[in-house]
C-alpha positions in Angstrom: 176.3 22.1 116.5 176.1 24.6 113.7 173.4 22.7 111.9 171.3 22.4 115.0 171.4 26.1 115.7 170.4 26.9 112.1 167.5 24.5 112.3 166.3 26.1 115.6 166.8 29.6 114.1 164.9 28.6 111.0 162.1 27.1 113.1 161.8 30.3 115.2 161.7 32.5 112.1 159.0 30.3 110.4 156.8 30.8 113.5 156.7 34.6 113.0 156.5 34.6 109.2 152.8 35.6 108.7 151.4 32.2 109.6 153.2 30.4 106.7 154.6 26.9 107.3 156.7 24.7 105.0 154.9 21.7 103.6 156.5 18.2 103.4 156.8 18.7 99.6 158.9 21.8 100.2 156.3 24.5 99.5 154.7 27.0 101.8 151.1 27.1 103.1 149.0 29.1 105.6 148.8 27.4 108.9 145.3 26.3 110.1 145.8 28.3 113.3 146.5 31.5 111.3 143.5 30.9 109.1 141.3 30.8 112.2 142.9 34.0 113.6 142.5 35.7 110.3 138.9 34.9 110.0 138.2 36.1 113.5 140.0 39.3 112.7 138.0 39.9 109.5 134.8 39.2 111.4 135.7 41.7 114.1 136.5 44.3 111.5 133.2 43.7 109.7 131.2 43.8 112.9 133.0 46.8 114.1 132.5 48.6 110.8 128.8 47.6 110.9 128.4 49.0 114.4 130.0 52.3 113.3 127.9 52.3 110.2 124.7 51.6 112.0 125.6 54.3 114.6 126.1 56.9 111.8 122.9 55.8 110.1 121.0 56.1 113.3 122.2 59.6 113.9 121.5 60.6 110.3 117.9 59.2 110.5 117.3 61.0 113.8 118.6 64.2 112.4 116.5 64.0 109.2 113.4 63.0 111.2 114.0 66.0 113.5 114.0 68.3 110.5 110.8 66.9 109.0 108.9 66.9 112.2 110.0 70.3 113.4 107.1 72.6 114.1 107.3 76.0 112.5 105.9 79.4 113.6 103.9 81.8 111.4 105.6 85.0 110.4 104.0 88.0 108.6 106.4 89.7 106.3 106.4 93.5 106.4 102.8 94.0 107.7 101.5 97.6 107.7 102.0 99.7 110.9 98.3 99.7 111.6 98.0 95.9 112.0 97.3 95.1 115.6 97.6 91.9 117.6 93.9 91.0 117.3 94.1 91.1 113.5 97.3 89.0 113.5 95.7 86.4 115.7 92.8 86.3 113.2 95.2 85.5 110.4 97.1 82.9 112.4 93.9 81.2 113.5 92.7 81.0 109.9 96.1 79.5 108.8 95.4 76.5 111.2 91.8 76.2 110.4 92.1 72.7 108.9 93.9 71.4 111.9 97.4 71.9 110.5 100.2 70.9 112.8 102.5 73.3 111.0 105.2 70.8 110.2 108.0 72.4 108.1 107.3 70.9 104.8 105.9 72.0 101.4 102.4 70.4 102.0 101.9 72.4 105.2 103.0 75.6 103.4 100.5 75.1 100.6 97.7 74.3 103.1 98.4 77.5 105.2 98.4 79.6 102.0 95.1 78.1 100.9 93.5 78.6 104.3 94.5 82.3 104.5 93.5 83.0 100.9 90.0 81.5 101.5 89.3 82.8 105.0 91.0 86.2 105.4 89.5 88.9 103.3 92.1 91.4 104.4 94.8 89.8 102.4 95.3 89.2 98.7 98.0 87.6 96.5 99.0 85.4 99.5 102.2 83.4 99.2 103.6 81.2 102.0 107.2 80.1 102.1 108.6 77.6 104.5 112.1 78.1 106.0 114.1 76.0 108.4 112.2 77.5 111.3 109.0 79.3 110.2 106.3 79.8 107.6 106.8 83.3 106.0 103.5 84.9 104.9 103.8 87.4 102.0 100.7 89.3 100.9 99.2 92.6 99.8 97.0 94.1 102.5 93.6 95.6 101.9 93.2 98.8 104.0 89.7 99.6 105.3 88.5 103.1 104.7 84.7 103.0 105.3 82.4 101.4 107.9 79.0 100.2 106.8 76.2 98.9 109.1 73.2 96.8 108.2 71.0 96.1 111.2 73.3 94.7 113.9 75.9 93.7 111.3 78.9 95.8 110.4 81.7 95.5 108.0 84.4 97.5 106.1 85.0 98.5 102.6 88.4 99.2 101.1 89.2 101.7 98.3 88.1 99.1 95.7 84.7 98.4 97.4 86.0 95.1 98.6 84.1 93.9 101.7 86.2 93.2 104.7 84.9 91.4 107.8 84.8 93.7 110.9 87.8 93.8 113.3 88.5 97.0 115.3 91.4 98.9 113.9 91.7 102.1 116.1 94.9 103.1 114.4 93.0 103.9 111.1 90.7 106.8 110.4 87.7 104.8 109.2 84.5 106.8 108.3 81.0 105.4 108.6 78.8 105.7 105.5 75.1 106.2 106.2 72.0 106.7 104.1 73.0 104.3 101.3 70.4 102.3 99.4 71.1 98.6 99.4 69.4 95.3 100.0 69.3 94.2 103.6 71.4 91.1 102.8 74.8 91.3 104.4 77.5 91.0 101.7 80.1 88.2 101.9 83.6 89.2 103.1 86.0 89.1 100.2 83.4 90.1 97.6 82.9 93.4 95.8 79.9 95.5 96.8 79.3 98.0 94.1 76.6 100.6 94.7 76.9 104.1 93.2 76.3 105.9 96.5 78.8 103.8 98.4 81.3 104.2 95.6 80.9 108.0 95.8 81.4 108.1 99.6 84.5 105.8 99.4 86.0 107.9 96.5 85.6 111.0 98.7 87.3 109.4 101.7 90.2 108.3 99.5 90.6 111.9 98.2 90.8 113.1 101.8 93.3 110.5 102.6 95.4 111.6 99.7 95.2 115.2 100.8 96.2 114.3 104.3 99.4 112.7 103.1 100.2 115.8 101.1 99.4 118.6 103.5 98.2 117.4 106.9 101.3 115.7 108.2 100.8 113.9 111.6 97.4 115.4 112.1 95.1 114.1 109.4 91.8 115.8 108.8 90.2 112.5 108.1 90.5 111.5 111.8 88.0 114.2 112.6 85.3 113.0 110.2 82.8 110.6 111.8 80.4 109.9 108.9 79.3 110.6 105.4 75.5 110.8 104.7 74.6 109.9 101.1 70.8 109.6 101.7 70.2 112.4 99.1 72.7 111.0 96.7 72.1 112.4 93.1 69.1 114.3 94.6 67.0 111.3 94.9 65.1 112.7 97.9 65.3 116.5 97.2 67.0 117.7 94.0 67.9 121.1 95.3 69.3 119.8 98.6 73.0 118.8 99.1 73.7 115.4 97.7 76.5 114.5 100.1 77.0 115.8 103.7 79.9 115.0 106.0 79.7 115.2 109.8 82.7 115.9 112.1 82.9 114.0 115.4 81.2 116.8 117.2 78.4 116.7 114.6 79.6 119.8 112.8 77.9 119.7 109.3 80.2 119.9 106.3 78.2 120.3 103.1 80.1 118.8 100.2 77.5 118.7 97.5 77.6 116.6 94.3 79.7 113.5 94.0 83.2 113.9 92.6 83.3 114.7 89.0 79.7 116.1 88.7 80.2 119.6 90.2 79.6 121.4 86.8 76.2 119.8 86.4 75.0 121.5 89.6 77.0 124.8 89.2 79.1 124.0 92.2 82.7 124.8 93.0 85.2 122.4 91.3 86.2 119.4 93.5 89.8 120.7 93.9 88.4 124.1 95.1 86.2 122.3 97.6 89.2 120.4 99.0 91.3 123.6 99.2 88.5 125.5 101.1 88.1 122.6 103.6 91.8 122.2 104.3 92.3 126.0 104.5 89.6 126.1 107.2 91.2 123.1 109.0 94.6 124.8 108.9 93.3 128.1 110.1 91.3 126.8 113.0 93.4 123.7 113.7 90.3 121.6 113.7 86.9 121.0 112.1 85.2 120.9 115.5 83.9 123.4 118.0 84.4 126.6 115.9 81.5 126.9 113.4 78.0 125.6 113.0 78.5 124.3 109.5 80.8 124.6 106.5 79.3 124.8 103.0 81.8 124.1 100.2 79.5 124.3 97.2 79.9 128.0 96.3 82.4 128.6 93.4 85.3 131.0 94.0 84.2 134.6 93.2 80.8 134.1 94.7 79.9 135.0 98.2 81.1 132.1 100.4 78.1 130.6 102.0 77.8 131.1 105.8 80.2 129.4 108.2 78.5 131.1 111.1 80.6 131.1 114.2 79.2 130.4 117.7 
């Protein structure tokens, strides 16, 4: 009885012992049934791991493709206060001029930078940086100071005589230059247009702009200047006549005289004295308009100030 129970107990234990069975020779081996179960288990683990791995890979690929294919927006970094929406749209349109889809990658950033540099004369030293959501446009802005017309064409000049294509910018005091001698060919935007009479007019406008920042505050004198006439520049029409004349917006005549730096040659007041006289008048009357017939700035200090006849 005791031996039978032990055999049964031994048989029961061998059935739960990790699939091992005793061979006829007295050794232990893995049962064929356990081998099959083990192989099935390994296969399930492998397939399960593969499903998890493929699921992870699929998510990773989708995420990466989403980043690559994401469409960015264009962003101007620190534009001047006078930039309006029309000018911004001009820049954005030029950025896409080669049909860019604005995918957020390095190639698109380079293409946008090239397009703006080649097609927008208002910007120089353009640099475009792509972020995770936009293309950031860094550049130095050219500020128009003078308006020039040739026939029906019109364009701007900046302080360096760089030609800028025309785009209304009502926020800026831009002065028209008339009477200049030049060929009738319209210059190319983004090129320098160097003529002595144009250069003299632009230099004068820049000096007014500098004075406005120093003494005029929120009411710049330059905003009341409509045009500068350089038709008698350097006395080419009439040597004794004023070389440069400015006109206020009500057509009040402001006789400036010789170009900057040449006042001594014509025995006129120094340039600094002319500026002081003009701004003193502006401060006294609060305007250049509707108070005198004309203002002549050529007489040196100590001489009789030439008439500024009142109405």
